[in-house]
PASEBA-1860 file (N, C-alpha, C; in nm, 3 decimals):
! residues 255
1> XXXXXXXX> -6.325/-14.159/0.910/-6.320/-14.290/0.847/-6.251/-14.390/0.939 ~ -6.297/-14.512/0.941/-6.234/-14.618/1.019/-6.119/-14.679/0.940 ~ -6.028/-14.751/1.007/-5.924/-14.822/0.932/-5.982/-14.918/0.828 ~ -6.095/-14.979/0.861/-6.159/-15.070/0.767/-6.210/-14.995/0.643 ~ -6.267/-14.876/0.666/-6.312/-14.794/0.554/-6.195/-14.759/0.463 ~ -6.084/-14.723/0.525/-5.967/-14.686/0.447/-5.908/-14.806/0.374 ~ -5.914/-14.923/0.437/-5.868/-15.044/0.370/-5.951/-15.073/0.246 ~ -6.083/-15.056/0.258/-6.169/-15.075/0.141/-6.139/-14.972/0.034
9> XXXXXXXX> -6.106/-14.850/0.075/-6.073/-14.746/-0.022/-5.942/-14.775/-0.094 ~ -5.844/-14.836/-0.023/-5.720/-14.878/-0.090/-5.753/-14.973/-0.205 ~ -5.840/-15.070/-0.178/-5.877/-15.166/-0.282/-5.946/-15.096/-0.399 ~ -6.037/-15.003/-0.369/-6.110/-14.934/-0.474/-6.019/-14.844/-0.557 ~ -5.930/-14.772/-0.490/-5.839/-14.683/-0.561/-5.742/-14.763/-0.648 ~ -5.695/-14.877/-0.596/-5.604/-14.959/-0.676/-5.676/-15.018/-0.797 ~ -5.799/-15.061/-0.778/-5.875/-15.116/-0.890/-5.892/-15.012/-1.000 ~ -5.918/-14.890/-0.960/-5.932/-14.783/-1.060/-5.799/-14.755/-1.129
17> XXXXXXXX> -5.693/-14.756/-1.054/-5.557/-14.739/-1.108/-5.529/-14.847/-1.211 ~ -5.555/-14.972/-1.174/-5.529/-15.086/-1.264/-5.612/-15.074/-1.391 ~ -5.739/-15.036/-1.376/-5.827/-15.023/-1.492/-5.774/-14.917/-1.589 ~ -5.718/-14.810/-1.534/-5.668/-14.702/-1.619/-5.547/-14.745/-1.701 ~ -5.460/-14.825/-1.641/-5.332/-14.855/-1.708/-5.330/-14.991/-1.778 ~ -5.434/-15.072/-1.760/-5.426/-15.209/-1.811/-5.398/-15.216/-1.960 ~ -5.465/-15.137/-2.039/-5.446/-15.141/-2.184/-5.373/-15.019/-2.236 ~ -5.305/-14.947/-2.147/-5.238/-14.823/-2.185/-5.097/-14.851/-2.235
25> XXXXXXXX> -5.042/-14.753/-2.302/-4.901/-14.756/-2.342/-4.820/-14.717/-2.218 ~ -4.752/-14.813/-2.159/-4.683/-14.788/-2.033/-4.553/-14.711/-2.051 ~ -4.519/-14.680/-2.177/-4.402/-14.596/-2.199/-4.438/-14.447/-2.198 ~ -4.565/-14.415/-2.185/-4.606/-14.275/-2.183/-4.547/-14.203/-2.062 ~ -4.508/-14.077/-2.076/-4.457/-14.000/-1.962/-4.570/-13.962/-1.868 ~ -4.535/-13.938/-1.743/-4.631/-13.895/-1.642/-4.595/-13.751/-1.604 ~ -4.668/-13.653/-1.654/-4.632/-13.513/-1.630/-4.620/-13.476/-1.483 ~ -4.702/-13.536/-1.398/-4.698/-13.501/-1.256/-4.578/-13.564/-1.183
33> XXXXXXXX> -4.512/-13.658/-1.247/-4.393/-13.722/-1.190/-4.282/-13.716/-1.294 ~ -4.212/-13.604/-1.301/-4.110/-13.584/-1.406/-4.011/-13.700/-1.412 ~ -3.978/-13.738/-1.536/-3.882/-13.845/-1.566/-3.939/-13.985/-1.545 ~ -4.066/-13.996/-1.507/-4.129/-14.127/-1.492/-4.220/-14.155/-1.610 ~ -4.224/-14.284/-1.646/-4.326/-14.333/-1.738/-4.438/-14.396/-1.657 ~ -4.545/-14.435/-1.728/-4.652/-14.507/-1.658/-4.600/-14.635/-1.594 ~ -4.509/-14.703/-1.662/-4.452/-14.826/-1.604/-4.380/-14.794/-1.474 ~ -4.303/-14.686/-1.470/-4.235/-14.646/-1.347/-4.336/-14.617/-1.236
41> XXXXXXXX> -4.444/-14.550/-1.271/-4.547/-14.514/-1.173/-4.610/-14.639/-1.113 ~ -4.643/-14.735/-1.198/-4.704/-14.859/-1.149/-4.606/-14.936/-1.061 ~ -4.480/-14.944/-1.104/-4.379/-15.013/-1.022/-4.368/-14.948/-0.884 ~ -4.367/-14.816/-0.883/-4.356/-14.745/-0.756/-4.476/-14.775/-0.666 ~ -4.596/-14.763/-0.721/-4.716/-14.784/-0.640/-4.722/-14.926/-0.585 ~ -4.692/-15.025/-0.669/-4.695/-15.163/-0.622/-4.587/-15.193/-0.522 ~ -4.470/-15.132/-0.541/-4.360/-15.154/-0.447/-4.392/-15.096/-0.310 ~ -4.449/-14.976/-0.309/-4.487/-14.914/-0.183/-4.592/-14.997/-0.111
49> XXXXXXXX> -4.691/-15.045/-0.184/-4.794/-15.128/-0.120/-4.733/-15.254/-0.059 ~ -4.642/-15.318/-0.130/-4.579/-15.438/-0.076/-4.493/-15.407/0.047 ~ -4.423/-15.297/0.044/-4.340/-15.257/0.157/-4.426/-15.229/0.280 ~ -4.532/-15.151/0.262/-4.620/-15.121/0.375/-4.687/-15.248/0.427 ~ -4.721/-15.338/0.337/-4.785/-15.464/0.379/-4.692/-15.544/0.469 ~ -4.565/-15.550/0.434/-4.467/-15.620/0.518/-4.460/-15.554/0.656 ~ -4.455/-15.424/0.661/-4.449/-15.354/0.790/-4.571/-15.386/0.875 ~ -4.689/-15.383/0.814/-4.813/-15.410/0.888/-4.813/-15.553/0.942
57> XXXXXXXX> -4.773/-15.647/0.859/-4.774/-15.787/0.904/-4.676/-15.810/1.019 ~ -4.563/-15.742/1.016/-4.461/-15.763/1.118/-4.489/-15.684/1.246 ~ -4.577/-15.583/1.237/-4.604/-15.496/1.352/-4.472/-15.449/1.415 ~ -4.384/-15.399/1.333/-4.251/-15.361/1.382/-4.262/-15.251/1.488 ~ -4.170/-15.252/1.582/-4.173/-15.158/1.693/-4.062/-15.053/1.685 ~ -3.972/-15.068/1.589/-3.864/-14.971/1.570/-3.850/-14.942/1.421 ~ -3.794/-14.828/1.392/-3.772/-14.790/1.253/-3.686/-14.895/1.184 ~ -3.731/-14.949/1.071/-3.654/-15.055/1.004/-3.525/-15.001/0.944
65> XXXXXXXX> -3.425/-15.084/0.944/-3.295/-15.045/0.891/-3.282/-15.078/0.742 ~ -3.374/-15.155/0.690/-3.368/-15.196/0.550/-3.507/-15.191/0.489 ~ -3.511/-15.164/0.359/-3.638/-15.167/0.286/-3.639/-15.281/0.185 ~ -3.556/-15.381/0.207/-3.549/-15.495/0.115/-3.676/-15.579/0.128 ~ -3.748/-15.591/0.020/-3.871/-15.669/0.014/-3.870/-15.746/-0.117 ~ -3.921/-15.868/-0.113/-3.933/-15.947/-0.235/-4.050/-15.890/-0.316 ~ -4.019/-15.805/-0.413/-4.123/-15.737/-0.489/-4.187/-15.825/-0.596 ~ -4.117/-15.929/-0.637/-4.167/-16.019/-0.742/-4.210/-15.941/-0.866
73> XXXXXXXX> -4.126/-15.849/-0.905/-4.155/-15.769/-1.024/-4.164/-15.857/-1.148 ~ -4.263/-15.836/-1.231/-4.274/-15.916/-1.353/-4.167/-15.878/-1.454 ~ -4.134/-15.970/-1.541/-4.032/-15.945/-1.641/-4.085/-15.859/-1.754 ~ -4.214/-15.872/-1.784/-4.271/-15.798/-1.897/-4.355/-15.681/-1.846 ~ -4.338/-15.563/-1.902/-4.413/-15.447/-1.856/-4.565/-15.466/-1.863 ~ -4.612/-15.540/-1.961/-4.756/-15.557/-1.974/-4.818/-15.636/-1.858 ~ -4.733/-15.699/-1.777/-4.783/-15.772/-1.661/-4.793/-15.684/-1.536 ~ -4.747/-15.559/-1.547/-4.745/-15.472/-1.430/-4.885/-15.441/-1.374
81> XXXXXXXX> -4.987/-15.420/-1.455/-5.119/-15.394/-1.396/-5.167/-15.508/-1.306 ~ -5.152/-15.632/-1.351/-5.192/-15.745/-1.267/-5.105/-15.754/-1.142 ~ -4.978/-15.719/-1.156/-4.886/-15.718/-1.041/-4.931/-15.617/-0.936 ~ -4.977/-15.500/-0.983/-5.029/-15.399/-0.890/-5.156/-15.449/-0.822 ~ -5.244/-15.512/-0.898/-5.366/-15.566/-0.839/-5.333/-15.671/-0.732 ~ -5.232/-15.751/-0.757/-5.190/-15.853/-0.661/-5.138/-15.787/-0.533 ~ -5.066/-15.675/-0.547/-5.017/-15.603/-0.430/-5.133/-15.558/-0.342 ~ -5.239/-15.508/-0.403/-5.355/-15.464/-0.327/-5.425/-15.581/-0.258
89> XXXXXXXX> -5.427/-15.696/-0.324/-5.487/-15.815/-0.262/-5.406/-15.858/-0.140 ~ -5.274/-15.852/-0.150/-5.189/-15.886/-0.036/-5.211/-15.787/0.079 ~ -5.227/-15.660/0.044/-5.252/-15.559/0.146/-5.384/-15.586/0.216 ~ -5.488/-15.617/0.139/-5.619/-15.644/0.198/-5.613/-15.762/0.294 ~ -5.537/-15.865/0.258/-5.522/-15.981/0.347/-5.452/-15.940/0.475 ~ -5.350/-15.853/0.464/-5.279/-15.807/0.584/-5.370/-15.723/0.672 ~ -5.454/-15.641/0.613/-5.547/-15.560/0.691/-5.641/-15.648/0.773 ~ -5.678/-15.763/0.717/-5.775/-15.850/0.782/-5.714/-15.944/0.885
97> XXXXXXXX> -5.582/-15.948/0.892/-5.514/-16.047/0.977/-5.513/-16.013/1.125 ~ -5.529/-15.888/1.159/-5.519/-15.850/1.300/-5.587/-15.719/1.327 ~ -5.569/-15.671/1.448/-5.631/-15.546/1.491/-5.546/-15.430/1.439 ~ -5.604/-15.347/1.354/-5.530/-15.235/1.297/-5.510/-15.122/1.397 ~ -5.570/-15.134/1.516/-5.546/-15.038/1.623/-5.430/-15.079/1.713 ~ -5.363/-15.189/1.678/-5.247/-15.231/1.757/-5.133/-15.133/1.739 ~ -5.056/-15.109/1.846/-4.942/-15.017/1.834/-4.830/-15.077/1.751 ~ -4.762/-14.990/1.678/-4.643/-15.028/1.603/-4.571/-14.900/1.563
105> XXXXXXXX> -4.447/-14.916/1.517/-4.371/-14.800/1.472/-4.432/-14.743/1.345 ~ -4.432/-14.611/1.338/-4.469/-14.540/1.216/-4.391/-14.410/1.213 ~ -4.365/-14.358/1.096/-4.286/-14.235/1.091/-4.369/-14.112/1.123 ~ -4.501/-14.127/1.124/-4.588/-14.012/1.146/-4.641/-14.002/1.286 ~ -4.752/-13.930/1.299/-4.808/-13.899/1.431/-4.874/-14.019/1.497 ~ -4.934/-14.106/1.419/-5.015/-14.217/1.472/-4.933/-14.345/1.478 ~ -4.892/-14.384/1.596/-4.805/-14.500/1.613/-4.886/-14.630/1.627 ~ -4.964/-14.658/1.523/-5.048/-14.779/1.519/-5.049/-14.833/1.376
113> XXXXXXXX> -5.091/-14.958/1.364/-5.095/-15.020/1.231/-5.184/-14.941/1.135 ~ -5.287/-14.878/1.186/-5.380/-14.804/1.101/-5.311/-14.689/1.027 ~ -5.199/-14.637/1.082/-5.124/-14.532/1.012/-5.089/-14.576/0.872 ~ -5.042/-14.700/0.858/-4.993/-14.747/0.729/-5.105/-14.771/0.630 ~ -5.224/-14.806/0.680/-5.339/-14.820/0.591/-5.375/-14.684/0.532 ~ -5.381/-14.584/0.619/-5.414/-14.449/0.573/-5.307/-14.396/0.478 ~ -5.180/-14.418/0.510/-5.072/-14.371/0.425/-5.076/-14.440/0.289 ~ -5.102/-14.573/0.290/-5.112/-14.646/0.164/-5.227/-14.592/0.079
121> XXXXXXXX> -5.337/-14.558/0.145/-5.453/-14.508/0.072/-5.418/-14.384/-0.009 ~ -5.356/-14.287/0.054/-5.333/-14.162/-0.018/-5.213/-14.168/-0.111 ~ -5.117/-14.254/-0.082/-5.010/-14.281/-0.178/-5.072/-14.339/-0.305 ~ -5.165/-14.432/-0.290/-5.230/-14.495/-0.405/-5.320/-14.398/-0.478 ~ -5.401/-14.323/-0.403/-5.496/-14.231/-0.464/-5.425/-14.125/-0.548 ~ -5.323/-14.064/-0.495/-5.253/-13.958/-0.568/-5.190/-14.014/-0.695 ~ -5.132/-14.133/-0.688/-5.070/-14.188/-0.808/-5.174/-14.241/-0.906 ~ -5.290/-14.280/-0.857/-5.400/-14.313/-0.948/-5.438/-14.188/-1.028
129> XXXXXXXX> -5.446/-14.076/-0.961/-5.475/-13.950/-1.028/-5.365/-13.917/-1.129 ~ -5.239/-13.938/-1.090/-5.127/-13.914/-1.182/-5.145/-13.995/-1.311 ~ -5.181/-14.122/-1.295/-5.197/-14.209/-1.411/-5.312/-14.162/-1.499 ~ -5.425/-14.132/-1.438/-5.541/-14.090/-1.517/-5.513/-13.959/-1.590 ~ -5.448/-13.866/-1.524/-5.417/-13.739/-1.588/-5.318/-13.758/-1.702 ~ -5.222/-13.847/-1.685/-5.126/-13.876/-1.792/-5.196/-13.933/-1.915 ~ -5.305/-14.004/-1.891/-5.380/-14.066/-2.000/-5.494/-13.979/-2.052 ~ -5.509/-13.859/-1.996/-5.615/-13.770/-2.040/-5.753/-13.811/-1.992
137> XXXXXXXX> -5.758/-13.888/-1.883/-5.885/-13.934/-1.828/-5.932/-13.840/-1.716 ~ -6.060/-13.845/-1.688/-6.115/-13.767/-1.578/-6.062/-13.823/-1.447 ~ -5.997/-13.739/-1.369/-5.935/-13.784/-1.244/-6.014/-13.730/-1.125 ~ -6.131/-13.787/-1.104/-6.218/-13.739/-0.997/-6.175/-13.798/-0.862 ~ -6.201/-13.724/-0.756/-6.169/-13.768/-0.620/-6.292/-13.746/-0.534 ~ -6.331/-13.848/-0.460/-6.444/-13.835/-0.368/-6.414/-13.722/-0.269 ~ -6.505/-13.627/-0.251/-6.477/-13.511/-0.165/-6.443/-13.548/-0.021 ~ -6.514/-13.644/0.037/-6.486/-13.679/0.176/-6.353/-13.752/0.188
145> XXXXXXXX> -6.321/-13.832/0.088/-6.191/-13.898/0.087/-6.080/-13.794/0.072 ~ -6.104/-13.695/-0.013/-6.006/-13.588/-0.031/-5.983/-13.513/0.099 ~ -6.091/-13.484/0.173/-6.077/-13.414/0.300/-5.994/-13.496/0.400 ~ -6.016/-13.626/0.400/-5.934/-13.713/0.487/-5.789/-13.709/0.444 ~ -5.766/-13.699/0.314/-5.629/-13.690/0.264/-5.561/-13.560/0.302 ~ -5.634/-13.451/0.300/-5.579/-13.323/0.344/-5.538/-13.333/0.491 ~ -5.625/-13.391/0.572/-5.595/-13.406/0.714/-5.473/-13.495/0.735 ~ -5.465/-13.605/0.661/-5.352/-13.697/0.674/-5.221/-13.627/0.638
153> XXXXXXXX> -5.223/-13.551/0.531/-5.102/-13.481/0.487/-5.056/-13.381/0.592 ~ -5.147/-13.297/0.637/-5.109/-13.190/0.730/-5.074/-13.244/0.868 ~ -5.135/-13.355/0.907/-5.102/-13.418/1.035/-4.961/-13.474/1.035 ~ -4.922/-13.535/0.924/-4.794/-13.607/0.920/-4.677/-13.526/0.868 ~ -4.702/-13.417/0.797/-4.592/-13.342/0.738/-4.487/-13.298/0.841 ~ -4.524/-13.259/0.963/-4.420/-13.219/1.059/-4.322/-13.330/1.096 ~ -4.357/-13.455/1.065/-4.271/-13.568/1.099/-4.189/-13.617/0.981 ~ -4.198/-13.548/0.867/-4.143/-13.600/0.741/-4.006/-13.546/0.707
161> XXXXXXXX> -3.940/-13.478/0.801/-3.815/-13.409/0.768/-3.706/-13.504/0.720 ~ -3.709/-13.632/0.765/-3.599/-13.721/0.727/-3.604/-13.759/0.580 ~ -3.720/-13.743/0.513/-3.723/-13.763/0.368/-3.775/-13.640/0.294 ~ -3.817/-13.538/0.366/-3.859/-13.411/0.307/-3.787/-13.299/0.381 ~ -3.654/-13.285/0.360/-3.574/-13.194/0.441/-3.615/-13.048/0.431 ~ -3.682/-13.011/0.323/-3.725/-12.873/0.309/-3.821/-12.828/0.418 ~ -3.890/-12.924/0.480/-3.986/-12.887/0.585/-3.917/-12.825/0.707 ~ -3.786/-12.844/0.719/-3.712/-12.782/0.830/-3.714/-12.630/0.819
169> XXXXXXXX> -3.745/-12.577/0.702/-3.751/-12.433/0.682/-3.886/-12.374/0.721 ~ -3.982/-12.459/0.754/-4.115/-12.410/0.790/-4.116/-12.367/0.935 ~ -4.065/-12.247/0.957/-4.055/-12.188/1.090/-4.111/-12.046/1.084 ~ -4.158/-11.997/1.196/-4.209/-11.861/1.201/-4.237/-11.819/1.342 ~ -4.258/-11.692/1.359/-4.289/-11.638/1.491/-4.440/-11.642/1.513 ~ -4.489/-11.765/1.538/-4.631/-11.785/1.566/-4.717/-11.735/1.449 ~ -4.684/-11.782/1.329/-4.757/-11.745/1.207/-4.849/-11.861/1.168 ~ -4.967/-11.829/1.118/-5.066/-11.933/1.090/-5.117/-11.927/0.947
177> XXXXXXXX> -5.144/-12.047/0.894/-5.204/-12.062/0.762/-5.328/-12.149/0.777 ~ -5.440/-12.101/0.728/-5.563/-12.179/0.732/-5.592/-12.240/0.594 ~ -5.619/-12.369/0.591/-5.663/-12.439/0.471/-5.811/-12.468/0.490 ~ -5.894/-12.401/0.411/-6.038/-12.408/0.430/-6.104/-12.474/0.309 ~ -6.183/-12.574/0.337/-6.257/-12.644/0.232/-6.384/-12.566/0.196 ~ -6.411/-12.553/0.068/-6.527/-12.476/0.023/-6.646/-12.562/-0.016 ~ -6.631/-12.695/-0.017/-6.740/-12.782/-0.061/-6.789/-12.873/0.051 ~ -6.775/-12.830/0.174/-6.821/-12.910/0.289/-6.742/-12.872/0.412
185> XXXXXXXX> -6.763/-12.947/0.518/-6.692/-12.919/0.643/-6.547/-12.963/0.631 ~ -6.458/-12.880/0.681/-6.316/-12.911/0.677/-6.235/-12.784/0.685 ~ -6.159/-12.771/0.789/-6.082/-12.650/0.814/-5.959/-12.687/0.896 ~ -5.841/-12.652/0.845/-5.716/-12.692/0.911/-5.629/-12.569/0.932 ~ -5.585/-12.548/1.054/-5.501/-12.434/1.087/-5.360/-12.484/1.119 ~ -5.263/-12.443/1.038/-5.123/-12.480/1.059/-5.052/-12.362/1.124 ~ -4.980/-12.391/1.231/-4.907/-12.286/1.303/-4.757/-12.308/1.287 ~ -4.687/-12.203/1.241/-4.542/-12.206/1.230/-4.482/-12.138/1.352
193> XXXXXXXX> -4.396/-12.212/1.422/-4.332/-12.164/1.544/-4.181/-12.156/1.522 ~ -4.107/-12.092/1.609/-3.961/-12.089/1.592/-3.897/-12.227/1.592 ~ -3.961/-12.324/1.659/-3.902/-12.458/1.671/-3.969/-12.561/1.580 ~ -4.060/-12.519/1.495/-4.126/-12.615/1.408/-4.264/-12.568/1.365 ~ -4.347/-12.663/1.324/-4.482/-12.629/1.279/-4.572/-12.750/1.303 ~ -4.702/-12.728/1.295/-4.797/-12.837/1.312/-4.939/-12.786/1.312 ~ -5.032/-12.880/1.312/-5.174/-12.846/1.314/-5.216/-12.798/1.452 ~ -5.294/-12.693/1.453/-5.365/-12.654/1.574/-5.493/-12.736/1.580
201> XXXXXXXX> -5.523/-12.790/1.696/-5.644/-12.872/1.709/-5.760/-12.785/1.757 ~ -5.830/-12.725/1.660/-5.948/-12.647/1.693/-6.073/-12.729/1.674 ~ -6.185/-12.660/1.658/-6.311/-12.732/1.641/-6.348/-12.750/1.495 ~ -6.255/-12.712/1.404/-6.280/-12.730/1.262/-6.369/-12.625/1.202 ~ -6.393/-12.514/1.273/-6.480/-12.409/1.223/-6.395/-12.291/1.179 ~ -6.408/-12.254/1.053/-6.330/-12.143/1.003/-6.365/-12.017/1.080 ~ -6.262/-11.944/1.121/-6.284/-11.819/1.190/-6.272/-11.828/1.339 ~ -6.258/-11.953/1.397/-6.245/-11.962/1.541/-6.111/-11.907/1.588
209> XXXXXXXX> -6.013/-11.903/1.497/-5.884/-11.840/1.524/-5.843/-11.763/1.399 ~ -5.809/-11.638/1.415/-5.766/-11.559/1.300/-5.637/-11.617/1.243 ~ -5.625/-11.619/1.110/-5.506/-11.672/1.044/-5.434/-11.561/0.970 ~ -5.302/-11.576/0.960/-5.224/-11.477/0.887/-5.238/-11.494/0.736 ~ -5.268/-11.614/0.693/-5.291/-11.641/0.551/-5.393/-11.753/0.540 ~ -5.468/-11.753/0.430/-5.573/-11.853/0.411/-5.570/-11.906/0.268 ~ -5.590/-12.037/0.256/-5.606/-12.103/0.127/-5.744/-12.166/0.126 ~ -5.828/-12.127/0.030/-5.963/-12.183/0.019/-5.977/-12.252/-0.117
217> XXXXXXXX> -6.033/-12.373/-0.114/-6.058/-12.449/-0.236/-6.144/-12.569/-0.198 ~ -6.187/-12.645/-0.297/-6.257/-12.769/-0.266/-6.160/-12.867/-0.201 ~ -6.214/-12.969/-0.139/-6.127/-13.068/-0.073/-6.033/-13.133/-0.173 ~ -6.083/-13.168/-0.291/-5.997/-13.231/-0.393/-5.889/-13.134/-0.439 ~ -5.924/-13.007/-0.457/-5.824/-12.908/-0.497/-5.719/-12.888/-0.389 ~ -5.762/-12.884/-0.263/-5.665/-12.871/-0.154/-5.568/-12.989/-0.153 ~ -5.622/-13.110/-0.171/-5.537/-13.228/-0.170/-5.434/-13.221/-0.282 ~ -5.479/-13.190/-0.403/-5.387/-13.183/-0.517/-5.288/-13.068/-0.502
225> XXXXXXXX> -5.332/-12.960/-0.440/-5.243/-12.846/-0.414/-5.132/-12.885/-0.317 ~ -5.168/-12.954/-0.210/-5.069/-12.996/-0.111/-4.967/-13.092/-0.171 ~ -5.012/-13.177/-0.263/-4.922/-13.273/-0.327/-4.856/-13.219/-0.454 ~ -4.868/-13.088/-0.477/-4.803/-13.023/-0.591/-4.856/-13.074/-0.725 ~ -4.980/-13.120/-0.727/-5.044/-13.160/-0.853/-5.131/-13.047/-0.908 ~ -5.142/-12.940/-0.834/-5.221/-12.825/-0.874/-5.146/-12.700/-0.831 ~ -5.138/-12.603/-0.921/-5.067/-12.480/-0.888/-5.158/-12.388/-0.807 ~ -5.098/-12.314/-0.716/-5.179/-12.228/-0.629/-5.243/-12.113/-0.704
233> XXXXXXXX> -5.202/-12.091/-0.830/-5.265/-11.988/-0.911/-5.386/-12.042/-0.989 ~ -5.418/-12.168/-0.973/-5.527/-12.230/-1.049/-5.661/-12.167/-1.015 ~ -5.749/-12.167/-1.114/-5.885/-12.120/-1.091/-5.950/-12.208/-0.985 ~ -6.022/-12.146/-0.895/-6.087/-12.220/-0.787/-6.010/-12.217/-0.658 ~ -5.882/-12.179/-0.664/-5.800/-12.167/-0.543/-5.795/-12.019/-0.504 ~ -5.837/-11.989/-0.383/-5.838/-11.852/-0.333/-5.732/-11.837/-0.225 ~ -5.641/-11.743/-0.245/-5.535/-11.714/-0.149/-5.561/-11.577/-0.088 ~ -5.547/-11.569/0.043/-5.567/-11.441/0.110/-5.465/-11.425/0.222
241> XXXXXXXX> -5.433/-11.300/0.254/-5.344/-11.274/0.365/-5.199/-11.262/0.324 ~ -5.111/-11.305/0.411/-4.966/-11.287/0.398/-4.911/-11.372/0.284 ~ -4.882/-11.309/0.172/-4.834/-11.381/0.054/-4.693/-11.436/0.073 ~ -4.610/-11.369/0.150/-4.476/-11.421/0.177/-4.482/-11.549/0.260 ~ -4.576/-11.553/0.353/-4.595/-11.674/0.433/-4.641/-11.790/0.346 ~ -4.733/-11.762/0.254/-4.780/-11.866/0.164/-4.667/-11.913/0.072 ~ -4.586/-11.820/0.025/-4.472/-11.858/-0.060/-4.376/-11.948/0.016 ~ -4.350/-11.916/0.143/-4.264/-12.001/0.226/-4.322/-12.141/0.237
249> XXXXXXX> -4.452/-12.150/0.261/-4.516/-12.282/0.275/-4.501/-12.363/0.146 ~ -4.539/-12.305/0.034/-4.538/-12.382/-0.089/-4.397/-12.413/-0.139 ~ -4.300/-12.337/-0.097/-4.163/-12.366/-0.137/-4.104/-12.482/-0.058 ~ -4.148/-12.500/0.067/-4.080/-12.595/0.154/-4.168/-12.710/0.206 ~ -4.288/-12.723/0.155/-4.378/-12.827/0.208/-4.390/-12.948/0.116 ~ -4.297/-12.964/0.024/-4.304/-13.080/-0.067/-4.293/-13.209/0.014 ~ -4.379/-13.303/-0.017/-4.386/-13.430/0.058/-4.299/-13.533/-0.012
END
């Protein structure tokens, strides 16, 4: 996907999010985000979009020391859906203002403005799913978008230790876990080393390198599994190989 494709997907995912919550009871709890209500979820999603938009517009070159942003939070909860829609409109304007391939600081692997578009996309998509599931709605995910989300998660997780400290425990003596998509092309091999972990860059073909453990599921299931929205014991998820290695991964890979 291009940065422009992902920018369009941010708009589409936000629109679906807004549609789900517009007439909902925003005091409802969100099971996938313990202690949050729908109002909390919308505030979080809109705040993140505004924060990322500021970063993109500024093309910052160093890690920011402050996250202070004028969020313009509405006084009444019922205004939150429109506030979230406005955040997406501001993001779209920022995406169109310059070259998203320009270099800038990012906490992940890709030190370009496009990193933040991709990160915003999956932050929005996952919380859209949270909202729909809280409301008992069908929370479908486009398979190709889900596959891109799996890749984004696994690419950036090794850089997330400053806000996901548990990832420091993902170490091993050259141990590998394969995440294999069952509904199309998509195969990711994660290697745990004594000094860290990360994706092996293969040709994306399952079996080109033997793995110590394997997780097989649809792209959407893999995405929800990685984000702890789906339990690894769920129907449709197939686990094979070293179960202790898989337990280590799922215990310490929270994003």
